[in-house]
TIROLO-992956 format. One record per atom (N, C-alpha, C, O, CB): residue number from 1; atom name; x, y, z. Coordinates in pm, 1 decimal, decimal comma. Glycine has a CB too. Layout:
TIROLO-992956
{vopa NUM CA {X Y Z}} ...
***
This chain:
TIROLO-992956
{vopa 1 N {-19225,4 -22811,0 3314,4}} {vopa 1 CA {-19182,2 -22749,9 3191,0}} {vopa 1 C {-19050,1 -22676,9 3217,6}} {vopa 1 O {-19035,9 -22604,6 3316,2}} {vopa 1 CB {-19291,1 -22653,0 3135,1}} {vopa 2 N {-18955,6 -22697,4 3128,3}} {vopa 2 CA {-18826,1 -22632,5 3143,8}} {vopa 2 C {-18834,0 -22485,2 3102,6}} {vopa 2 O {-18930,1 -22441,6 3039,1}} {vopa 2 CB {-18719,3 -22705,6 3060,6}} {vopa 3 N {-18733,4 -22412,2 3139,6}} {vopa 3 CA {-18726,5 -22270,3 3101,5}} {vopa 3 C {-18725,5 -22256,0 2949,1}} {vopa 3 O {-18790,7 -22167,1 2894,3}} {vopa 3 CB {-18600,1 -22203,4 3162,4}} {vopa 4 N {-18652,8 -22342,3 2882,3}} {vopa 4 CA {-18645,9 -22339,4 2735,7}} {vopa 4 C {-18783,3 -22366,6 2674,5}} {vopa 4 O {-18821,5 -22302,2 2576,8}} {vopa 4 CB {-18543,5 -22442,8 2684,4}} {vopa 5 N {-18857,3 -22461,3 2731,1}} {vopa 5 CA {-18991,6 -22491,2 2681,5}} {vopa 5 C {-19085,9 -22374,1 2705,2}} {vopa 5 O {-19168,4 -22342,4 2619,5}} {vopa 5 CB {-19046,6 -22617,3 2748,6}} {vopa 6 N {-19074,4 -22309,7 2820,7}} {vopa 6 CA {-19157,6 -22190,9 2847,4}} {vopa 6 C {-19126,2 -22079,4 2748,6}} {vopa 6 O {-19215,9 -22009,0 2702,1}} {vopa 6 CB {-19136,0 -22140,6 2991,9}} {vopa 7 N {-18997,7 -22064,1 2716,9}} {vopa 7 CA {-18956,6 -21962,3 2620,9}} {vopa 7 C {-19015,2 -21992,2 2482,8}} {vopa 7 O {-19065,5 -21901,6 2416,3}} {vopa 7 CB {-18802,8 -21954,1 2613,4}} {vopa 8 N {-19009,4 -22116,2 2440,0}} {vopa 8 CA {-19066,9 -22155,0 2310,6}} {vopa 8 C {-19217,3 -22130,8 2308,6}} {vopa 8 O {-19271,1 -22079,1 2210,7}} {vopa 8 CB {-19036,9 -22302,7 2280,2}} {vopa 9 N {-19284,6 -22168,2 2416,6}} {vopa 9 CA {-19429,3 -22147,8 2424,7}} {vopa 9 C {-19462,9 -21999,2 2416,1}} {vopa 9 O {-19560,1 -21960,9 2351,1}} {vopa 9 CB {-19485,3 -22207,7 2555,2}} {vopa 10 N {-19383,2 -21916,6 2480,9}} {vopa 10 CA {-19404,4 -21772,6 2476,1}} {vopa 10 C {-19387,9 -21719,9 2333,6}} {vopa 10 O {-19464,5 -21634,3 2289,2}} {vopa 10 CB {-19307,2 -21701,2 2570,8}} {vopa 11 N {-19288,4 -21771,1 2262,7}} {vopa 11 CA {-19265,6 -21728,8 2124,5}} {vopa 11 C {-19384,5 -21769,0 2037,3}} {vopa 11 O {-19431,4 -21689,6 1955,9}} {vopa 11 CB {-19134,5 -21790,4 2069,2}} {vopa 12 N {-19432,7 -21890,9 2054,0}} {vopa 12 CA {-19548,4 -21937,8 1977,4}} {vopa 12 C {-19669,8 -21851,4 2007,6}} {vopa 12 O {-19740,9 -21809,8 1916,1}} {vopa 12 CB {-19578,8 -22085,7 2009,0}} {vopa 13 N {-19694,1 -21824,0 2135,6}} {vopa 13 CA {-19807,9 -21739,2 2173,3}} {vopa 13 C {-19796,3 -21600,9 2112,4}} {vopa 13 O {-19896,5 -21542,3 2071,4}} {vopa 13 CB {-19818,2 -21727,9 2325,1}} {vopa 14 N {-19675,4 -21548,7 2106,2}} {vopa 14 CA {-19653,9 -21417,1 2046,2}} {vopa 14 C {-19682,4 -21421,0 1896,6}} {vopa 14 O {-19745,4 -21329,8 1843,1}} {vopa 14 CB {-19510,2 -21369,0 2071,7}} {vopa 15 N {-19636,8 -21525,5 1828,7}} {vopa 15 CA {-19657,5 -21535,9 1684,2}} {vopa 15 C {-19804,3 -21558,4 1648,1}} {vopa 15 O {-19854,9 -21497,4 1553,9}} {vopa 15 CB {-19573,3 -21649,0 1627,8}} {vopa 16 N {-19872,3 -21644,7 1721,9}} {vopa 16 CA {-20012,1 -21676,5 1692,6}} {vopa 16 C {-20103,7 -21566,0 1741,6}} {vopa 16 O {-20199,9 -21529,9 1673,7}} {vopa 16 CB {-20051,7 -21809,9 1756,4}} {vopa 17 N {-20074,6 -21512,6 1858,3}} {vopa 17 CA {-20161,4 -21415,2 1922,3}} {vopa 17 C {-20258,0 -21486,4 2014,2}} {vopa 17 O {-20263,6 -21609,4 2015,1}} {vopa 17 CB {-20237,2 -21331,8 1818,2}} {vopa 18 N {-20334,0 -21411,2 2091,4}} {vopa 18 CA {-20426,7 -21474,5 2185,1}} {vopa 18 C {-20536,9 -21550,1 2111,6}} {vopa 18 O {-20588,3 -21503,7 2009,8}} {vopa 18 CB {-20488,3 -21369,6 2277,8}} {vopa 19 N {-20572,6 -21667,7 2164,5}} {vopa 19 CA {-20680,8 -21746,3 2105,0}} {vopa 19 C {-20784,4 -21785,8 2210,3}} {vopa 19 O {-20871,8 -21868,2 2183,4}} {vopa 19 CB {-20624,3 -21871,9 2036,7}} {vopa 20 N {-20775,0 -21728,1 2328,5}} {vopa 20 CA {-20872,4 -21756,9 2433,7}} {vopa 20 C {-20966,7 -21638,7 2449,8}} {vopa 20 O {-20923,0 -21525,1 2468,5}} {vopa 20 CB {-20801,6 -21788,4 2567,7}} {vopa 21 N {-21096,0 -21666,3 2442,5}} {vopa 21 CA {-21193,8 -21558,5 2454,4}} {vopa 21 C {-21199,1 -21505,8 2597,7}} {vopa 21 O {-21174,2 -21578,6 2693,8}} {vopa 21 CB {-21332,9 -21607,2 2410,4}} {vopa 22 N {-21232,3 -21376,9 2609,1}} {vopa 22 CA {-21244,4 -21317,9 2742,9}} {vopa 22 C {-21379,1 -21248,7 2762,4}} {vopa 22 O {-21409,2 -21201,1 2871,9}} {vopa 22 CB {-21131,4 -21218,2 2766,9}} {vopa 23 N {-21460,0 -21243,1 2656,7}} {vopa 23 CA {-21592,3 -21182,3 2669,9}} {vopa 23 C {-21594,9 -21033,5 2643,6}} {vopa 23 O {-21695,5 -20968,1 2671,0}} {vopa 23 CB {-21645,2 -21207,6 2805,3}} {vopa 24 N {-21487,7 -20978,8 2591,5}} {vopa 24 CA {-21482,4 -20837,3 2555,7}} {vopa 24 C {-21473,4 -20832,3 2403,8}} {vopa 24 O {-21378,4 -20884,7 2345,6}} {vopa 24 CB {-21360,2 -20762,4 2624,8}} {vopa 25 N {-21570,1 -20770,4 2340,1}} {vopa 25 CA {-21586,8 -20782,6 2195,1}} {vopa 25 C {-21463,4 -20741,0 2114,6}} {vopa 25 O {-21430,6 -20807,5 2016,3}} {vopa 25 CB {-21703,9 -20699,9 2151,6}} {vopa 26 N {-21394,2 -20633,7 2152,6}} {vopa 26 CA {-21276,2 -20589,7 2077,3}} {vopa 26 C {-21167,0 -20696,9 2083,8}} {vopa 26 O {-21109,0 -20732,4 1981,2}} {vopa 26 CB {-21222,8 -20454,4 2132,6}} {vopa 27 N {-21139,6 -20747,2 2201,2}} {vopa 27 CA {-21036,3 -20850,0 2218,9}} {vopa 27 C {-21080,5 -20979,1 2150,4}} {vopa 27 O {-21001,3 -21042,9 2081,2}} {vopa 27 CB {-21008,0 -20875,3 2370,1}} {vopa 28 N {-21204,9 -21017,1 2169,1}} {vopa 28 CA {-21254,2 -21141,3 2110,1}} {vopa 28 C {-21253,9 -21136,2 1957,6}} {vopa 28 O {-21240,2 -21240,0 1892,9}} {vopa 28 CB {-21394,5 -21170,9 2160,4}} {vopa 29 N {-21268,7 -21018,6 1899,7}} {vopa 29 CA {-21259,9 -21003,5 1754,2}} {vopa 29 C {-21118,6 -21040,7 1707,9}} {vopa 29 O {-21102,0 -21107,3 1605,7}} {vopa 29 CB {-21295,7 -20857,4 1711,0}} {vopa 30 N {-21017,8 -20997,9 1782,8}} {vopa 30 CA {-20877,9 -21033,2 1751,1}} {vopa 30 C {-20855,7 -21182,6 1769,1}} {vopa 30 O {-20783,3 -21245,0 1691,5}} {vopa 30 CB {-20779,2 -20953,6 1840,7}} {vopa 31 N {-20918,3 -21240,1 1871,8}} {vopa 31 CA {-20907,7 -21384,5 1895,6}} {vopa 31 C {-20959,2 -21460,0 1773,3}} {vopa 31 O {-20894,9 -21554,4 1727,5}} {vopa 31 CB {-20987,2 -21426,0 2023,0}} {vopa 32 N {-21073,8 -21419,5 1720,5}} {vopa 32 CA {-21128,5 -21484,5 1600,7}} {vopa 32 C {-21032,8 -21473,9 1483,1}} {vopa 32 O {-21017,1 -21569,1 1406,8}} {vopa 32 CB {-21263,3 -21422,9 1563,4}} {vopa 33 N {-20969,2 -21359,4 1468,2}} {vopa 33 CA {-20872,3 -21340,1 1360,5}} {vopa 33 C {-20752,7 -21434,0 1377,7}} {vopa 33 O {-20698,5 -21484,4 1279,3}} {vopa 33 CB {-20825,0 -21193,5 1356,4}} {vopa 34 N {-20712,2 -21457,0 1500,7}} {vopa 34 CA {-20595,9 -21541,4 1528,4}} {vopa 34 C {-20626,5 -21690,1 1511,0}} {vopa 34 O {-20535,2 -21770,2 1490,7}} {vopa 34 CB {-20545,9 -21515,8 1669,4}} {vopa 35 N {-20753,8 -21727,1 1518,7}} {vopa 35 CA {-20792,5 -21867,7 1510,6}} {vopa 35 C {-20752,5 -21932,6 1379,1}} {vopa 35 O {-20710,4 -22048,3 1378,7}} {vopa 35 CB {-20940,8 -21880,8 1529,8}} {vopa 36 N {-20764,2 -21861,8 1267,6}} {vopa 36 CA {-20727,7 -21919,8 1137,8}} {vopa 36 C {-20581,7 -21962,5 1136,3}} {vopa 36 O {-20549,3 -22073,5 1094,1}} {vopa 36 CB {-20754,0 -21819,5 1024,6}} {vopa 37 N {-20494,3 -21874,6 1182,2}} {vopa 37 CA {-20351,6 -21906,9 1183,7}} {vopa 37 C {-20323,6 -22017,8 1284,8}} {vopa 37 O {-20244,0 -22107,6 1257,3}} {vopa 37 CB {-20267,7 -21781,4 1217,0}} {vopa 38 N {-20387,9 -22012,7 1400,9}} {vopa 38 CA {-20369,8 -22117,3 1501,8}} {vopa 38 C {-20409,4 -22252,6 1443,6}} {vopa 38 O {-20340,3 -22352,3 1464,7}} {vopa 38 CB {-20453,3 -22086,4 1629,0}} {vopa 39 N {-20519,9 -22256,0 1370,9}} {vopa 39 CA {-20564,8 -22381,0 1308,9}} {vopa 39 C {-20461,4 -22432,9 1209,5}} {vopa 39 O {-20430,6 -22552,1 1208,2}} {vopa 39 CB {-20699,8 -22360,6 1238,5}} {vopa 40 N {-20408,3 -22344,5 1126,8}} {vopa 40 CA {-20306,6 -22385,0 1029,5}} {vopa 40 C {-20184,6 -22444,5 1098,8}} {vopa 40 O {-20132,1 -22547,0 1055,4}} {vopa 40 CB {-20264,8 -22265,7 943,3}} {vopa 41 N {-20139,9 -22380,9 1205,3}} {vopa 41 CA {-20022,5 -22428,7 1279,1}} {vopa 41 C {-20050,9 -22565,0 1341,3}} {vopa 41 O {-19969,2 -22656,5 1331,2}} {vopa 41 CB {-19981,9 -22327,4 1388,5}} {vopa 42 N {-20165,4 -22578,2 1404,9}} {vopa 42 CA {-20201,2 -22704,9 1470,3}} {vopa 42 C {-20211,9 -22816,7 1367,5}} {vopa 42 O {-20158,5 -22925,5 1389,3}} {vopa 42 CB {-20334,3 -22691,0 1547,7}} {vopa 43 N {-20279,9 -22791,9 1255,6}} {vopa 43 CA {-20295,4 -22894,8 1153,2}} {vopa 43 C {-20161,1 -22932,9 1091,7}} {vopa 43 O {-20137,7 -23049,9 1061,2}} {vopa 43 CB {-20391,1 -22846,9 1044,3}} {vopa 44 N {-20074,4 -22836,7 1073,7}} {vopa 44 CA {-19939,5 -22865,5 1023,3}} {vopa 44 C {-19864,7 -22957,7 1120,2}} {vopa 44 O {-19802,2 -23055,0 1078,2}} {vopa 44 CB {-19859,9 -22733,8 1002,2}} {vopa 45 N {-19871,5 -22926,7 1249,3}} {vopa 45 CA {-19802,7 -23008,1 1349,1}} {vopa 45 C {-19861,9 -23148,1 1357,6}} {vopa 45 O {-19787,8 -23246,1 1364,9}} {vopa 45 CB {-19808,9 -22940,7 1485,4}} {vopa 46 N {-19993,5 -23158,9 1356,7}} {vopa 46 CA {-20058,8 -23290,4 1363,3}} {vopa 46 C {-20025,2 -23371,4 1238,2}} {vopa 46 O {-20000,0 -23491,5 1247,8}} {vopa 46 CB {-20213,2 -23275,0 1378,0}} {vopa 47 N {-20024,4 -23308,2 1122,7}} {vopa 47 CA {-19989,2 -23377,1 998,5}} {vopa 47 C {-19846,0 -23430,5 1005,9}} {vopa 47 O {-19819,9 -23543,0 963,3}} {vopa 47 CB {-20005,1 -23282,2 877,4}} {vopa 48 N {-19755,1 -23352,6 1058,4}} {vopa 48 CA {-19616,2 -23396,1 1073,5}} {vopa 48 C {-19606,7 -23513,9 1169,9}} {vopa 48 O {-19536,2 -23611,2 1143,2}} {vopa 48 CB {-19528,3 -23279,9 1123,0}} {vopa 49 N {-19678,2 -23504,6 1282,0}} {vopa 49 CA {-19679,9 -23616,2 1377,2}} {vopa 49 C {-19735,7 -23742,5 1311,7}} {vopa 49 O {-19684,4 -23852,3 1333,4}} {vopa 49 CB {-19763,4 -23579,7 1501,8}} {vopa 50 N {-19840,6 -23726,2 1231,6}} {vopa 50 CA {-19902,1 -23839,8 1164,0}} {vopa 50 C {-19803,5 -23906,4 1068,1}} {vopa 50 O {-19793,8 -24029,0 1063,8}} {vopa 50 CB {-20027,6 -23795,1 1088,2}} {vopa 51 N {-19731,0 -23826,0 992,0}} {vopa 51 CA {-19631,2 -23881,4 899,6}} {vopa 51 C {-19520,5 -23953,2 977,0}} {vopa 51 O {-19476,5 -24061,0 937,0}} {vopa 51 CB {-19570,6 -23769,4 811,2}} {vopa 52 N {-19475,8 -23893,9 1087,3}} {vopa 52 CA {-19375,2 -23959,4 1171,7}} {vopa 52 C {-19427,4 -24092,7 1224,1}} {vopa 52 O {-19356,1 -24193,1 1222,0}} {vopa 52 CB {-19335,3 -23868,2 1289,5}} {vopa 53 N {-19551,7 -24093,3 1271,0}} {vopa 53 CA {-19611,0 -24211,2 1334,8}} {vopa 53 C {-19624,0 -24328,1 1238,2}} {vopa 53 O {-19626,4 -24443,4 1281,3}} {vopa 53 CB {-19747,5 -24176,8 1391,7}} {vopa 54 N {-19632,2 -24300,9 1109,7}} {vopa 54 CA {-19650,8 -24405,8 1009,8}} {vopa 54 C {-19521,8 -24474,4 968,6}} {vopa 54 O {-19525,7 -24568,7 889,5}} {vopa 54 CB {-19716,4 -24348,7 889,0}} {vopa 55 N {-19407,9 -24430,1 1019,7}} {vopa 55 CA {-19278,8 -24486,3 979,3}} {vopa 55 C {-19270,4 -24634,7 1012,6}} {vopa 55 O {-19300,7 -24674,7 1125,0}} {vopa 55 CB {-19164,1 -24411,0 1047,2}} {vopa 56 N {-19229,8 -24716,4 916,3}} {vopa 56 CA {-19221,6 -24861,5 933,4}} {vopa 56 C {-19081,1 -24916,0 904,2}} {vopa 56 O {-19064,8 -25036,8 887,5}} {vopa 56 CB {-19323,1 -24929,8 842,5}} {vopa 57 N {-18981,1 -24830,3 898,0}} {vopa 57 CA {-18846,3 -24873,5 862,0}} {vopa 57 C {-18768,2 -24931,4 978,2}} {vopa 57 O {-18826,2 -24980,3 1075,1}} {vopa 57 CB {-18770,4 -24759,0 804,6}} {vopa 58 N {-18636,8 -24925,7 968,0}} {vopa 58 CA {-18547,6 -24989,4 1063,8}} {vopa 58 C {-18456,7 -24893,2 1140,6}} {vopa 58 O {-18387,5 -24935,8 1233,0}} {vopa 58 CB {-18464,0 -25088,5 993,0}} {vopa 59 N {-18455,2 -24766,1 1105,1}} {vopa 59 CA {-18365,7 -24671,4 1172,8}} {vopa 59 C {-18417,6 -24642,7 1313,3}} {vopa 59 O {-18531,2 -24598,5 1330,8}} {vopa 59 CB {-18353,0 -24539,3 1091,6}} {vopa 60 N {-18333,2 -24668,3 1413,2}} {vopa 60 CA {-18371,4 -24657,9 1554,3}} {vopa 60 C {-18425,8 -24519,3 1588,5}} {vopa 60 O {-18528,4 -24508,7 1655,7}} {vopa 60 CB {-18251,9 -24689,9 1643,6}} {vopa 61 N {-18360,3 -24415,3 1544,5}} {vopa 61 CA {-18405,1 -24280,2 1579,8}} {vopa 61 C {-18544,6 -24253,0 1523,8}} {vopa 61 O {-18627,0 -24190,4 1590,4}} {vopa 61 CB {-18305,3 -24174,8 1527,5}} {vopa 62 N {-18571,0 -24299,1 1403,1}} {vopa 62 CA {-18702,6 -24277,6 1342,3}} {vopa 62 C {-18808,2 -24366,1 1406,9}} {vopa 62 O {-18924,2 -24326,2 1416,9}} {vopa 62 CB {-18697,0 -24304,5 1191,7}} {vopa 63 N {-18770,0 -24485,2 1450,7}} {vopa 63 CA {-18861,7 -24572,1 1524,5}} {vopa 63 C {-18901,4 -24504,7 1655,0}} {vopa 63 O {-19018,6 -24505,4 1692,5}} {vopa 63 CB {-18797,4 -24710,7 1552,0}} {vopa 64 N {-18803,2 -24446,0 1724,7}} {vopa 64 CA {-18831,4 -24374,5 1850,0}} {vopa 64 C {-18923,3 -24255,6 1826,3}} {vopa 64 O {-19015,3 -24230,8 1904,3}} {vopa 64 CB {-18701,0 -24327,3 1915,2}} {vopa 65 N {-18898,1 -24182,1 1718,5}} {vopa 65 CA {-18981,9 -24066,5 1685,1}} {vopa 65 C {-19122,8 -24112,3 1648,4}} {vopa 65 O {-19220,5 -24046,9 1684,7}} {vopa 65 CB {-18919,6 -23985,4 1568,8}} {vopa 66 N {-19134,1 -24224,1 1576,6}} {vopa 66 CA {-19266,3 -24277,8 1541,4}} {vopa 66 C {-19343,4 -24314,0 1667,6}} {vopa 66 O {-19461,8 -24282,2 1679,5}} {vopa 66 CB {-19252,9 -24401,8 1449,4}} {vopa 67 N {-19277,2 -24380,0 1761,4}} {vopa 67 CA {-19344,1 -24420,1 1885,9}} {vopa 67 C {-19389,1 -24298,2 1965,7}} {vopa 67 O {-19500,6 -24295,8 2017,9}} {vopa 67 CB {-19250,6 -24507,3 1971,5}} {vopa 68 N {-19304,1 -24198,2 1975,2}} {vopa 68 CA {-19339,4 -24077,0 2050,1}} {vopa 68 C {-19450,9 -24001,4 1979,2}} {vopa 68 O {-19541,3 -23949,1 2044,5}} {vopa 68 CB {-19216,1 -23985,7 2067,8}} {vopa 69 N {-19445,8 -23994,9 1847,7}} {vopa 69 CA {-19551,0 -23928,2 1770,7}} {vopa 69 C {-19684,6 -23998,1 1790,3}} {vopa 69 O {-19787,9 -23932,3 1802,8}} {vopa 69 CB {-19514,8 -23924,5 1621,7}} {vopa 70 N {-19683,5 -24131,5 1792,9}} {vopa 70 CA {-19806,6 -24206,8 1817,1}} {vopa 70 C {-19863,5 -24173,1 1954,5}} {vopa 70 O {-19984,6 -24158,1 1970,0}} {vopa 70 CB {-19780,8 -24358,4 1805,8}} {vopa 71 N {-19776,3 -24161,4 2053,7}} {vopa 71 CA {-19821,8 -24127,9 2188,6}} {vopa 71 C {-19882,9 -23988,1 2191,6}} {vopa 71 O {-19987,4 -23967,3 2253,2}} {vopa 71 CB {-19705,4 -24137,2 2288,7}} {vopa 72 N {-19819,1 -23893,8 2126,1}} {vopa 72 CA {-19871,1 -23757,2 2121,4}} {vopa 72 C {-20007,0 -23754,7 2052,4}} {vopa 72 O {-20099,8 -23689,1 2099,7}} {vopa 72 CB {-19772,3 -23663,8 2048,8}} {vopa 73 N {-20018,8 -23825,4 1941,5}} {vopa 73 CA {-20146,2 -23829,3 1869,8}} {vopa 73 C {-20255,7 -23894,6 1953,9}} {vopa 73 O {-20370,3 -23849,6 1950,7}} {vopa 73 CB {-20130,2 -23904,4 1737,5}} {vopa 74 N {-20222,8 -23999,0 2028,5}} {vopa 74 CA {-20321,3 -24060,6 2118,6}} {vopa 74 C {-20365,4 -23961,6 2225,4}} {vopa 74 O {-20483,8 -23954,0 2258,0}} {vopa 74 CB {-20263,1 -24187,2 2184,6}} {vopa 75 N {-20270,5 -23885,4 2280,2}} {vopa 75 CA {-20304,3 -23784,6 2381,0}} {vopa 75 C {-20394,8 -23676,6 2323,1}} {vopa 75 O {-20489,2 -23632,0 2388,3}} {vopa 75 CB {-20177,3 -23721,3 2437,7}} {vopa 76 N {-20365,4 -23635,0 2201,0}} {vopa 76 CA {-20450,4 -23535,5 2134,2}} {vopa 76 C {-20589,6 -23593,1 2112,6}} {vopa 76 O {-20689,4 -23525,7 2138,2}} {vopa 76 CB {-20388,3 -23491,4 1998,7}} {vopa 77 N {-20597,2 -23717,9 2065,3}} {vopa 77 CA {-20727,2 -23781,4 2041,9}} {vopa 77 C {-20807,5 -23791,0 2171,1}} {vopa 77 O {-20927,4 -23763,0 2172,0}} {vopa 77 CB {-20708,5 -23921,2 1981,2}} {vopa 78 N {-20741,7 -23830,6 2280,8}} {vopa 78 CA {-20811,2 -23839,6 2409,4}} {vopa 78 C {-20865,9 -23703,9 2452,0}} {vopa 78 O {-20977,7 -23694,8 2502,7}} {vopa 78 CB {-20717,1 -23894,3 2517,3}} {vopa 79 N {-20787,6 -23598,9 2431,6}} {vopa 79 CA {-20832,8 -23464,6 2468,2}} {vopa 79 C {-20953,4 -23424,1 2384,6}} {vopa 79 O {-21051,6 -23372,0 2437,6}} {vopa 79 CB {-20719,1 -23362,4 2450,5}} {vopa 80 N {-20946,0 -23447,8 2255,4}} {vopa 80 CA {-21055,7 -23411,4 2166,0}} {vopa 80 C {-21178,5 -23496,8 2195,6}} {vopa 80 O {-21290,5 -23445,7 2198,4}} {vopa 80 CB {-21013,3 -23427,5 2018,5}} {vopa 81 N {-21158,2 -23626,7 2217,6}} {vopa 81 CA {-21270,8 -23715,4 2247,4}} {vopa 81 C {-21340,3 -23679,0 2377,9}} {vopa 81 O {-21460,1 -23702,8 2393,1}} {vopa 81 CB {-21223,4 -23859,0 2253,7}} {vopa 82 N {-21266,8 -23622,0 2471,1}} {vopa 82 CA {-21327,5 -23586,3 2599,9}} {vopa 82 C {-21405,3 -23455,0 2592,1}} {vopa 82 O {-21480,3 -23421,8 2683,9}} {vopa 82 CB {-21219,7 -23575,8 2707,5}} {vopa 83 N {-21388,0 -23381,0 2484,1}} {vopa 83 CA {-21459,9 -23254,5 2465,9}} {vopa 83 C {-21606,4 -23286,2 2439,6}} {vopa 83 O {-21639,4 -23362,3 2348,7}} {vopa 83 CB {-21398,8 -23170,1 2348,6}} {vopa 84 N {-21692,8 -23227,4 2519,5}} {vopa 84 CA {-21835,4 -23255,0 2508,2}} {vopa 84 C {-21913,3 -23132,0 2465,8}} {vopa 84 O {-22033,0 -23121,1 2492,4}} {vopa 84 CB {-21889,2 -23307,0 2639,3}} {vopa 85 N {-21845,2 -23039,3 2399,7}} {vopa 85 CA {-21911,4 -22917,3 2355,5}} {vopa 85 C {-21995,9 -22938,5 2232,1}} {vopa 85 O {-22021,3 -23051,6 2190,4}} {vopa 85 CB {-21810,1 -22810,5 2328,9}} {vopa 86 N {-22038,6 -22829,1 2175,0}} {vopa 86 CA {-22121,6 -22833,7 2054,9}} {vopa 86 C {-22040,2 -22782,7 1938,7}} {vopa 86 O {-21944,9 -22706,8 1956,5}} {vopa 86 CB {-22251,6 -22750,6 2072,0}} {vopa 87 N {-22077,9 -22824,3 1820,3}} {vopa 87 CA {-22014,2 -22774,7 1699,9}} {vopa 87 C {-22044,8 -22625,3 1688,8}} {vopa 87 O {-22159,8 -22584,4 1704,6}} {vopa 87 CB {-22063,1 -22852,8 1573,3}} {vopa 88 N {-21943,6 -22544,6 1662,0}} {vopa 88 CA {-21960,7 -22399,2 1659,3}} {vopa 88 C {-22026,4 -22345,6 1533,9}} {vopa 88 O {-22042,1 -22224,2 1520,6}} {vopa 88 CB {-21829,4 -22334,2 1675,3}} {vopa 89 N {-22064,9 -22431,0 1442,6}} {vopa 89 CA {-22123,0 -22381,3 1317,5}} {vopa 89 C {-22273,2 -22385,5 1319,3}} {vopa 89 O {-22337,2 -22347,1 1221,4}} {vopa 89 CB {-22072,3 -22460,9 1200,6}} 
***
């Protein structure tokens, strides 16, 4: 990861807030509060990737973005498919 990417990740973490539980009720309460916004951000990004991936035109730059978006979505699907946890509801 480049320095610029680490900086962006830090900014995102600051905006979203912590989303990893630590087992301390006060902190974990904040984590639960942050989950709603984290979900919105993730769904927005996945939706954008999905729209990019569906591109069927002829512009080279958009074809490249569609291919990369498809790869990212496959990676996300593999990660989610490998999760063997239980539904939290």
